[in-house]
LUMLO-670302 format. One record per atom (N, C-alpha, C, O): z, x, y. Coordinates in pm, whole numbers, plus 50000, padded with zeros to 5 digits. Layout:
ZXY ...
END
This chain:
271831347269451 271421345469318 272441353569244 272581365669267 273201346769152 273511357769034 272421359668926 271381353068925 272771370168826 271771373868748 272331366868597 272871371368496 272091359968619 271911348268463 271751357468332 272441353568238 271081367468311 270221372768232 271301375568080 270871373667966 272831380668112 273621384768066 274171367167963 274391366867842 274241356668046 274721343668024 273511336267968 273661326167899 272261341467999 271221335667894 271251346767727 270951342367616 271511355467746 271391368667607 272961353467498 272861348867385 274061350967599 275631345567538 275051332267484 275471330767369 274171321067526 273791313267501 272741313667422 272331302467391 272021324767369 270751326367278 269821318367364 269731306667328 269191321367456 268441309867551 267201318667586 267531328067658 266491318467571 264761321567575 264091313467762 263181305267757 264661317267893 263901309367999 262911318168072 262891329968107 262101307868083 261231312868185 261591316068291 262691311868327 260761324868384 261291329768472 261581326468573 262361333368638 260981312468633 261321299168706 262741291968656 263751290168725 262571288668530 263611283068520 265051293168534 266151290868584 264501304468470 265841315168513 266511315968683 267651318268722 265261313068754 265541317668901 266221299668925 267281298368987 265591288968878 266321275568916 267871276168872 268721272968955 268241280268741 269391281068677 270411292168764 271601290568788 269791300468791 270811310568881 271201303769028 272261307469079 270381293969099 270521288769190 271501277169203 272261274269295 271311272169100 272771262769014 273751270969048 274321272969155 273891276368922 275071286468909 275371290769009 276291283269044 275221299069097 275301302069221 276081289369298 277101290969365 275521278769280 276401260769368 277441261169302 278641261269331 276761261469192 278601258069113 279481265169172 280201261769265 279421278469104 280911290069161 281241286669305 282441287169332 280301282669416 280701276969540 281321264669570 281761263069684 281431256769497 281931246469462 283491252669426 284251251369522 284041258469318 284881260969247 285831275069363 286941280369355 284801276269451 285311287869546 286401277369661 287531280069700 285721267369685 286131256469789 287151250169734 287901244669815 287521248769580 288301244069559 289731248469570 290761242569605 289431262469524 290311276169531 290931281069670 291631291169680 290501270869796 291031275769903 292161257969944 292601255270055 292311250669837 293021239569876 294411246769859 294541255269771 295591242669954 297231244269944 297331235669841 297161223669865 297541238669748 298361229069630 299791235069579 300051236269460 300741239069692 301781243069669 302921230669703 303011222169791 303551233569611 304491221869561 303811203969531 304261192569549 302881208069492 302231196569412 302101197869244 301571207369185 302761184969177 302621181269044 302021181769016 301141175669077 301551189868882 300111188768799 299971171068728 300801162268707 298921171868716 298451155468689 298141155568557 297241163468528 298561149868475 298651156068340 297601143568289 296591146268224 298001128968329 296831122768304 297051109068429 298111108168492 295921099768449 295771091468539 296311081368483 296201071968562 296961077368369 297301063268332 298781065268338 299291076068369 299511053768306 301151053268314 301561062768191 300581066968129 302601066368150 302961073468021 304051062167976 305231063967946 303441051967979 304281040167928 303341034567786 302161032767816 303631031867652 302911023967573 303001011267521 304011004967492 301391006967510 301570990367490 301980987367355 302280975567337 302090996967230 301770997967097 303110993467071 303990997367148 303370987166990 304960983766934 305140994766831 304431000066745 306120995766868 307121008166715 306821009366594 307051001166505 306141022366582 306041021966426 307061023866345 307711033966318 307141012366307 308311009566173 307101012466027 305991007666008 307911022065943 307521020165794 307791007665707 308901002665691 306561002965647 307070983065607 306510993465442 305761002665412 307500983865378 306760985165183 306190973465161 306790964665100 305300972265195 304220957865177 304100955365007 304560946664934 303120969064977 303090965464819 303700973764765 304240983564814 303650969264623 304270980064497 303090989064445 301900985864452 303510999464398 302341009764334 301711003464258 300511003364287 302070995964141 301410988464070 300190975864143 299160971864087 300740971464286 299900961564310 298630966764401 297660961664457 299130977964387 298150986864519 296980992264385 295770993764404 297510993864287 296700998664178 295450990264108 294360993364060 296080979464125 295250964964080 293740965964113 292920961364033 293380971864230 292450971364287 291490985564250 290370987764295 292280994564156 291211005764139 290561008764013 291121009263904 289211011164039 288671009163908 288751017163794 288371014563680 289301027463840 290101039663748 291401043863789 291721048863897 292311040763666 293651047963749 293921058063624 293291055863520 294971070663630 295731075863546 297301083463588 297631092063669 297811077563515 299091079463573 299621072563668 300661077563712 299351064463708 299971057963824 299281059963994 299681056164105 297931068763943 297181072264042 296131066464026 295761061063921 295211067364192 293771062164173 293211077664110 293511089464132 292211070564019 291551084063957 290061080764020 289491069864029 289651093464061 288221092564112 287231103364036 287651112063959 286111101764064 285191111164033 285371124964078 285811126564191 285011138063986 285471149064022 284111155264140 282941152764115 284501162664258 283831166964366 283341183064392 282431186564468 284181191464310 284231201664330 283571208764167 284131205864061 282451217064170 282631222264081 282851235864027 283031237563906 
END
């Protein structure tokens, strides 16, 4: 079983002795699982970036100018010099 006292301190946890023991055993099991993965021969295997195909189903991004500035500012409750005017948020 691993001593998890250092991990407990880093995570700022206060575990009871029983919890510390249980967590230590679980961490040991977890580390054992990673050790098994390390033994797998992956020589010549390309890394998998995504399980999905690398094609996009979205349309091409095209810049369209649908509204003029004046049309957009018609919805503004307040405006100043051709821009939306909003209440100040910083003091």
